[in-house]
PAZAPA-4460 file (N, C-alpha, C; in steps of 0.05 Angstrom, whole numbers, plus 32768, in hexadecimal, padded with zeros to 4 digits):
% residues 196
    n_x    n_y    n_z   ca_x   ca_y   ca_z    c_x    c_y    c_z   seq   type   mol
   8010   7FE8   8000   8000   8000   8000   8011   8019   8000     1      M     A
   8029   8018   800D   803A   802F   8010   8043   8038   7FF5     2      G     A
   804B   8026   7FE3   8054   802E   7FC8   803D   803B   7FB8     3      L     A
   8025   8032   7FBB   800F   803D   7FAD   8009   8059   7FB7     4      R     A
   800B   805E   7FD2   8008   8079   7FDD   801D   808C   7FD1     5      V     A
   8036   8083   7FD0   804B   8093   7FC4   8046   8099   7FA7     6      E     A
   803C   8086   7F98   8035   808A   7F7C   801F   809F   7F7A     7      L     A
   800B   809D   7F8A   7FF5   80B1   7F89   8000   80CD   7F90     8      F     A
   8012   80CE   7FA3   801E   80E9   7FAB   802E   80F4   7F93     9      A     A
   803D   80E3   7F85   804D   80ED   7F6E   803A   80F7   7F58    10      R     A
   8025   80E7   7F53   8012   80F0   7F3E   8005   810B   7F45    11      I     A
   7FFD   810E   7F5E   7FF0   8127   7F66   8003   813E   7F65    12      R     A
   801D   8139   7F6D   8030   814F   7F6C   8036   8157   7F4F    13      R     A
   8039   8144   7F3C   803E   814A   7F21   8026   8159   7F14    14      D     A
   800E   8151   7F1B   7FF7   815F   7F11   7FF6   817C   7F1B    15      A     A
   7FFD   8180   7F34   7FFC   819A   7F40   8013   81AC   7F36    16      R     A
   802B   81A2   7F37   8043   81B2   7F30   8047   81B5   7F12    17      V     A
   8046   819F   7F04   804B   81A0   7EE7   8032   81A5   7ED6    18      K     A
   801B   81A1   7EE2   8003   81A6   7ED3   7FFE   8193   7EBD    19      G     A
   8007   817A   7EBF   8004   8166   7EAA   7FE7   815D   7EA8    20      W     A
   7FE0   8153   7E90   7FC6   8147   7E8B   7FC5   812B   7E97    21      S     A
   7FAD   8120   7E98   7FAA   8105   7EA2   7FB9   80F1   7E90    22      I     A
   7FB8   80F5   7E77   7FC6   80E3   7E65   7FE4   80E4   7E69    23      R     A
   7FEF   80FC   7E6C   800C   8100   7E71   8014   80F3   7E8B    24      S     A
   8003   80F7   7EA0   800A   80EB   7EBA   8009   80CD   7EB8    25      L     A
   7FF6   80C2   7EAA   7FF5   80A5   7EA7   800E   809A   7E99    26      A     A
   8016   80A8   7E84   802D   809F   7E74   8046   80A2   7E85    27      R     A
   8049   80B7   7E94   8061   80BD   7EA4   8064   80A8   7EBA    28      E     A
   804F   80A2   7EC8   804F   8090   7EDF   8049   8074   7ED9    29      H     A
   8043   806E   7EBF   803E   8053   7EB5   8027   8046   7EC4    30      R     A
   8011   8054   7EC5   7FF8   804A   7ED1   7FE1   8050   7EBE    31      V     A
   7FCA   8046   7EC4   7FB3   804B   7EB4   7FA8   8067   7EBA    32      S     A
   7F98   8072   7EA7   7F8C   808C   7EAD   7F77   808A   7EC3    33      R     A
   7F6C   8073   7EC7   7F59   806F   7EDE   7F68   8073   7EF8    34      R     A
   7F81   8068   7EFA   7F90   806B   7F12   7F98   8088   7F16    35      T     A
   7F9E   8097   7F01   7FA5   80B3   7F04   7F8C   80C2   7F0E    36      V     A
   7F75   80BB   7F04   7F5C   80C9   7F0E   7F57   80C3   7F2B    37      R     A
   7F5D   80AA   7F33   7F5A   80A3   7F50   7F6D   80B3   7F61    38      Q     A
   7F86   80B6   7F57   7F9A   80C5   7F66   7F93   80E2   7F69    39      A     A
   7F88   80ED   7F54   7F80   810A   7F55   7F67   810E   7F66    40      L     A
   7F56   80FA   7F68   7F3E   80FC   7F78   7F43   80FA   7F96    41      A     A
   7F57   80E9   7F9E   7F5C   80E4   7FBB   7F79   80DD   7FBF    42      A     A
   7F84   80E6   7FD5   7FA1   80E1   7FDA   7FA5   80C4   7FE2    43      A     A
   7F91   80B8   7FEF   7F93   809C   7FF7   7F89   808A   7FE0    44      E     A
   7F98   8075   7FD9   7F8E   8063   7FC5   7F76   8053   7FD0    45      P     A
   7F63   804C   7FBF   7F4C   803C   7FC9   7F56   8021   7FD1    46      P     A
   7F48   8015   7FE5   7F4F   7FFB   7FEE   7F49   7FE6   7FD8    47      A     A
   7F5B   7FD3   7FD6   7F57   7FBF   7FC1   7F41   7FAC   7FC9    48      R     A
   7F31   7FA5   7FB6   7F1B   7F92   7FBB   7F25   7F76   7FB7    49      R     A
   7F20   7F66   7FCA   7F27   7F49   7FC8   7F0C   7F3A   7FC7    50      V     A
   7F07   7F2E   7FB0   7EEE   7F20   7FAD   7EEF   7F06   7FBB    51      S     A
   7ED9   7F00   7FCA   7ED7   7EE6   7FD8   7ECF   7ED1   7FC3    52      A     A
   7EDF   7EBD   7FC0   7ED9   7EA9   7FAC   7ECA   7E93   7FBA    53      R     A
   7EB5   7E8A   7FAC   7EA5   7E74   7FB7   7EAB   7E5C   7FA6    54      S     A
   7EA7   7E44   7FB2   7EAA   7E2C   7FA3   7E91   7E1B   7FA7    55      S     A
   7E7D   7E20   7F96   7E63   7E13   7F99   7E65   7DF5   7F94    56      P     A
   7E78   7DEC   7F83   7E7B   7DCF   7F7E   7E85   7DC0   7F97    57      K     A
   7E94   7DCF   7FA8   7E9F   7DC2   7FBF   7E8B   7DC0   7FD6    58      L     A
   7E76   7DD0   7FD6   7E62   7DD1   7FEC   7E58   7DB5   7FF2    59      D     A
   7E52   7DA4   7FDE   7E47   7D89   7FE3   7E5A   7D77   7FF1    60      R     A
   7E75   7D7D   7FEF   7E89   7D6B   7FF9   7E96   7D74   8012    61      Y     A
   7E8F   7D8C   801C   7E9D   7D97   8033   7E9B   7D84   804C    62      R     A
   7E83   7D7A   8051   7E7F   7D68   8068   7E8F   7D4F   8066    63      S     A
   7E91   7D44   804D   7EA1   7D2C   8049   7EBE   7D31   804E    64      L     A
   7EC8   7D47   8044   7EE4   7D4E   8049   7EE9   7D52   8066    65      I     A
   7ED7   7D60   8074   7EDA   7D65   8091   7EDA   7D4A   80A0    66      D     A
   7ECA   7D37   8098   7ECA   7D1D   80A5   7EE6   7D10   80A2    67      Q     A
   7EF1   7D10   8089   7F0B   7D04   8084   7F20   7D11   8095    68      M     A
   7F20   7D2C   8097   7F34   7D3A   80A7   7F31   7D35   80C5    69      L     A
   7F18   7D32   80CE   7F13   7D2C   80EA   7F1D   7D11   80F1    70      T     A
   7F19   7CFD   80E0   7F23   7CE2   80E5   7F41   7CE2   80E5    71      V     A
   7F4D   7CF3   80D6   7F6A   7CF5   80D4   7F77   7CFE   80EE    72      D     A
   7F68   7D0B   80FF   7F74   7D15   8119   7F7E   7CFE   8129    73      L     A
   7F70   7CE6   8128   7F78   7CCF   8138   7F88   7CBB   8128    74      D     A
   7F8C   7CBF   810F   7F9C   7CAD   80FE   7FB9   7CB3   8100    75      A     A
   7FCA   7C9D   80FC   7FE7   7CA2   80FC   7FEE   7CB5   80E5    76      P     A
   8004   7CC3   80E8   800B   7CD8   80D6   800D   7CCE   80B9    77      R     A
   8018   7CB6   80B4   801B   7CAC   8099   8000   7CA4   808C    78      K     A
   7FEB   7CA1   809D   7FD2   7C98   8091   7FBE   7CAE   808E    79      Q     A
   7FC6   7CC7   8093   7FB4   7CDD   8090   7FB0   7CE4   8073    80      R     A
   7F99   7CF1   806D   7F93   7CF8   8052   7FA3   7D11   8049    81      H     A
   7FAE   7D0E   8032   7FBA   7D26   8025   7FA4   7D33   8015    82      T     A
   7FAA   7D4B   800B   7F95   7D58   7FFA   7F90   7D47   7FE1    83      A     A
   7FA5   7D3B   7FD6   7FA3   7D2A   7FBF   7F91   7D12   7FC4    84      Q     A
   7F95   7D05   7FDC   7F85   7CEE   7FE3   7F68   7CF6   7FE7    85      R     A
   7F63   7D0D   7FF4   7F47   7D16   7FF7   7F3A   7D1A   7FDB    86      V     A
   7F49   7D27   7FC9   7F3E   7D2C   7FAE   7F39   7D12   7FA0    87      F     A
   7F4B   7CFE   7FA2   7F48   7CE4   7F95   7F2F   7CD6   7FA0    88      D     A
   7F2B   7CD7   7FBA   7F14   7CCA   7FC6   7EFA   7CD7   7FBD    89      R     A
   7EFA   7CF2   7FBC   7EE2   7D00   7FB2   7EDB   7CF7   7F96    90      L     A
   7EEF   7CF5   7F85   7EEA   7CEE   7F69   7EE2   7CD1   7F66    91      V     A
   7EF0   7CBF   7F75   7EEB   7CA2   7F72   7ED0   7C9A   7F80    92      D     A
   7ECC   7CA3   7F98   7EB6   7C99   7FA8   7E9D   7CA9   7FA3    93      E     A
   7E9F   7CC3   7F9C   7E87   7CD4   7F99   7E84   7CE0   7F7D    94      H     A
   7E95   7CD8   7F6B   7E94   7CE3   7F4F   7E94   7D01   7F4F    95      Q     A
   7EA3   7D0E   7F60   7EA4   7D2B   7F62   7EB1   7D37   7F49    96      A     A
   7EA5   7D4C   7F3F   7EB1   7D5B   7F29   7EB9   7D75   7F35    97      V     A
   7ED3   7D76   7F3D   7EDD   7D8D   7F4C   7EFB   7D8F   7F46    98      I     A
   7F07   7DA6   7F48   7F23   7DA9   7F43   7F34   7DA2   7F5B    99      S     A
   7F4C   7D98   7F56   7F5E   7D91   7F6C   7F65   7DA9   7F7D   100      Y     A
   7F6A   7DC0   7F70   7F73   7DD8   7F7E   7F5E   7DE1   7F92   101      S     A
   7F45   7DDF   7F8B   7F2F   7DE6   7F9D   7F30   7DD4   7FB6   102      T     A
   7F33   7DBA   7FB2   7F35   7DA8   7FC8   7F4D   7DAD   7FD9   103      V     A
   7F64   7DB2   7FCC   7F7D   7DB6   7FDB   7F7A   7DCF   7FED   104      R     A
   7F6F   7DE5   7FE2   7F6D   7DFD   7FF2   7F5A   7DF8   800A   105      Q     A
   7F44   7DEA   8006   7F31   7DE5   801B   7F3E   7DD3   8031   106      Y     A
   7F4C   7DBE   8028   7F58   7DAC   803B   7F6D   7DBA   804C   107      V     A
   7F7D   7DCB   803F   7F92   7DDA   804D   7F86   7DEB   8063   108      K     A
   7F70   7DFA   805D   7F64   7E0B   8071   7F55   7DFB   8086   109      A     A
   7F46   7DE7   807E   7F36   7DD8   8092   7F46   7DC7   80A4   110      R     A
   7F5D   7DBC   809A   7F6D   7DAB   80AB   7F76   7DB9   80C5   111      R     A
   7F7F   7DD2   80C2   7F87   7DE2   80D9   7F6F   7DE8   80EB   112      V     A
   7F59   7DF0   80DF   7F41   7DF7   80EE   7F36   7DDF   80FE   113      E     A
   7F35   7DC8   80F1   7F2A   7DB0   80FF   7F3D   7DA8   8116   114      I     A
   7F57   7DA9   8111   7F6A   7DA3   8127   7F68   7DB6   813E   115      A     A
   7F63   7DCF   8138   7F61   7DE4   814D   7F47   7DE0   815C   116      F     A
   7F31   7DD9   814E   7F17   7DD5   815B   7F19   7DBC   816D   117      E     A
   7F29   7DA9   8166   7F2C   7D90   8177   7F40   7D94   818D   118      A     A
   7F4D   7DAC   818D   7F60   7DB2   81A2   7F7B   7DA3   819E   119      G     A
   7F81   7D9B   8186   7F99   7D8D   817F   7FB0   7D9E   8176   120      R     A
   7FAA   7DB5   816B   7FC0   7DC5   815F   7FBC   7DE2   8167   121      A     A
   7FD2   7DEF   816F   7FD0   7E0B   8175   7FCC   7E1B   815B   122      P     A
   7FBE   7E31   815D   7FBA   7E42   8146   7FD4   7E51   8142   123      L     A
   7FDD   7E52   8128   7FF6   7E60   8122   7FF2   7E7D   8124   124      E     A
   8004   7E8A   8133   8003   7EA6   8138   801F   7EB2   8132   125      V     A
   8021   7EC8   8125   803A   7ED5   8121   8036   7EF3   8123   126      F     A
   804B   7F00   812B   804B   7F1D   812D   805E   7F28   8118   127      V     A
   8054   7F36   8104   8066   7F41   80EF   8078   7F56   80FB   128      P     A
   8091   7F55   80F3   80A4   7F69   80FC   80A4   7F81   80E9   129      Q     A
   80A3   7F98   80F4   80A5   7FB0   80E4   80BB   7FC2   80EF   130      E     A
   80CC   7FCB   80DD   80E3   7FDC   80E5   80E1   7FF5   80D5   131      H     A
   80DF   800B   80E2   80DE   8025   80D4   80F9   802B   80C6   132      A     A
   80F9   8038   80AF   8112   803D   80A2   8125   804E   80B3   133      P     A
   813E   8044   80B6   8152   8053   80C5   814F   8052   80E3   134      G     A
   813C   8043   80EE   8136   8042   810A   8147   802D   8119   135      A     A
   814D   8017   810C   815C   8002   8119   8171   7FF6   8107   136      E     A
   8186   7FEC   8115   819C   7FDE   8107   81A7   7FC9   811A   137      A     A
   81B3   7FB5   8110   81C0   7FA0   8120   81DE   7FA2   811B   138      E     A
   81ED   7F9F   8130   820A   7FA1   812E   8216   7F89   813D   139      V     A
   822B   7F7E   8131   8239   7F68   813E   8255   7F65   8133   140      D     A
   8266   7F57   8142   8280   7F50   8138   8281   7F32   8134   141      F     A
   8291   7F29   8121   8296   7F0D   811C   82B3   7F08   8117   142      G     A
   82BD   7EF0   811D   82D9   7EE9   8118   82DE   7EE4   80FA   143      D     A
   82F5   7EEE   80F1   82FD   7EE9   80D5   831B   7EE3   80D6   144      V     A
   8322   7ECE   80C8   833F   7EC6   80C7   834A   7ECF   80AB   145      W     A
   835F   7EDE   80AB   836B   7EE7   8093   8389   7EE1   8093   146      T     A
   8395   7EE0   807B   83B2   7EDD   8079   83BE   7EF8   8074   147      D     A
   83CE   7F02   8087   83DC   7F1C   8085   83FA   7F16   8085   148      I     A
   8407   7F1D   806E   8423   7F17   806A   8429   7EF9   8070   149      D     A
   8418   7EE7   8067   841C   7ECB   8069   8416   7EC0   8085   150      G     A
   840C   7ED0   8097   8407   7EC7   80B2   83E8   7EC8   80B6   151      V     A
   83DD   7EB1   80BE   83C0   7EAF   80C4   83BA   7EC0   80DC   152      R     A
   83A8   7ED4   80D9   83A2   7EE8   80EE   8384   7EE8   80F4   153      T     A
   837E   7EEA   810D   8362   7EED   8114   835A   7F0A   8115   154      R     A
   8345   7F11   8105   833B   7F2C   8104   831D   7F2B   810B   155      C     A
   8311   7F43   810C   82F5   7F44   8114   82E5   7F54   8100   156      Y     A
   82CF   7F49   80F6   82BF   7F57   80E2   82A8   7F65   80F0   157      M     A
   82A6   7F7F   80EC   8290   7F8F   80F5   827A   7F8D   80E1   158      F     A
   8261   7F87   80EA   824B   7F85   80D7   8234   7F96   80E2   159      A     A
   822A   7FA8   80D1   8213   7FB9   80D8   81FE   7FB3   80C3   160      L     A
   81E6   7FAC   80CC   81D0   7FA6   80B9   81B7   7FB6   80C1   161      R     A
   81AC   7FC4   80AE   8194   7FD4   80B3   817C   7FC2   80B3   162      L     A
   816B   7FC4   80C7   8154   7FB2   80CB   813F   7FB6   80B5   163      S     A
   813A   7FCE   80AC   8125   7FD3   8099   812C   7FCA   807D   164      H     A
   8143   7FD1   8072   814A   7FCB   8057   815B   7FB3   8054   165      S     A
   8169   7FAB   806A   817B   7F94   8068   8197   7F9B   805D   166      G     A
   819C   7FB5   8057   81B6   7FBC   804D   81CA   7FB8   8063   167      K     A
   81E2   7FB0   805B   81F6   7FAB   8070   8211   7FB6   8067   168      S     A
   8222   7FBA   807B   823D   7FC4   8077   8250   7FB2   8088   169      V     A
   8266   7FAA   807D   8279   7F99   808B   8295   7FA6   8089   170      H     A
   82A3   7FA6   809F   82BF   7FB0   80A0   82CE   7F9D   80B2   171      R     A
   82E8   7F99   80AC   82F9   7F87   80BC   830D   7F98   80CC   172      V     A
   8310   7F91   80E6   8320   7F9F   80F8   8333   7F8C   8107   173      F     A
   834A   7F95   8111   835C   7F83   811F   8352   7F7C   813B   174      P     A
   833F   7F8C   8146   8334   7F85   8160   8316   7F8C   815F   175      S     A
   8308   7F84   8174   82EB   7F8B   8175   82E6   7F9D   818E   176      C     A
   82FA   7FAE   8192   82F7   7FC1   81A8   82E4   7FD8   81A2   177      G     A
   82E2   7FEB   81B5   82D1   8001   81B2   82D8   8013   819A   178      Q     A
   82F2   8016   8195   82FB   8026   817E   82F1   801A   8164   179      E     A
   82F4   7FFF   8162   82EA   7FF2   8149   82CC   7FF5   8147   180      A     A
   82BE   7FF3   815E   82A1   7FF5   815E   8298   8011   8154   181      F     A
   82A5   8026   815E   829D   8041   8156   82A5   8047   813A   182      L     A
   82BE   803F   8132   82C7   8044   8117   82B6   8034   8103   183      E     A
   82AE   801C   810A   829C   800C   80F9   8281   801B   80F4   184      G     A
   8277   8028   8109   825E   8037   8105   8262   804E   80F3   185      H     A
   8278   805C   80F7   827D   8074   80E6   8280   806C   80C9   186      I     A
   828F   8057   80C3   8293   804E   80A8   8278   8043   809C   187      E     A
   8268   8035   80AD   824F   802B   80A3   823C   8042   809C   188      A     A
   823B   8056   80AD   8229   806D   80A7   8232   807C   808E   189      F     A
   824C   807E   808A   8256   808B   8071   824F   807A   8059   190      E     A
   8252   8060   805B   824C   804E   8045   822E   804E   803E   191      A     A
   821D   8051   8052   8201   8051   804E   81F6   806D   8047   192      L     A
   8207   8081   8048   81FF   809C   8041   81F0   80AB   8057   193      G     A
   81F5   80A4   8070   81E8   80B1   8086   81F9   80C9   808F   194      V     A
   81ED   80E0   8090   81FC   80F8   8097   8200   80FA   80B5   195      S     A
   8216   8106   80BD   821B   8109   80DA   820B   811F   80E6   196      R     A
***
């Protein structure tokens, strides 16, 4: 969504500052004229519509599939139904005329729901990580062995990685003391184009 908001802002700015026509804006920003009109009408892009797809052919077989997956809760792992096996049974035993992908998607969703309803599996939960640009970085030292004048020498690699973009800077120092730590930061900021 962020890129689309920026696109709308650029379109609105070019229309205001350069006075370009809708056709010129569409050509310049490589979007449709409809998108240009949307951008000129509102700063926020409209929310995308996600159509809910129904599978009417599957409705007759939902209870059968649920029964198979419920029985699988007590079956040994190797004897449980795969989506392919469920599909084959529907075709062979019930002469179902249905696509495999429809069955696969339903089995994938229902298997987790049935296990959760039976108290057998925890619901998967995750927390997405968000890092604001320039707000966080990770810094560490690692051991590096190099040959200096034919002598194997232990050195230390300073590594700074920005959490938002993943850009990183590496420098090798003879020690991992405070001087190397501070100098590594200075060189990393210069390499990344951060002003002092």
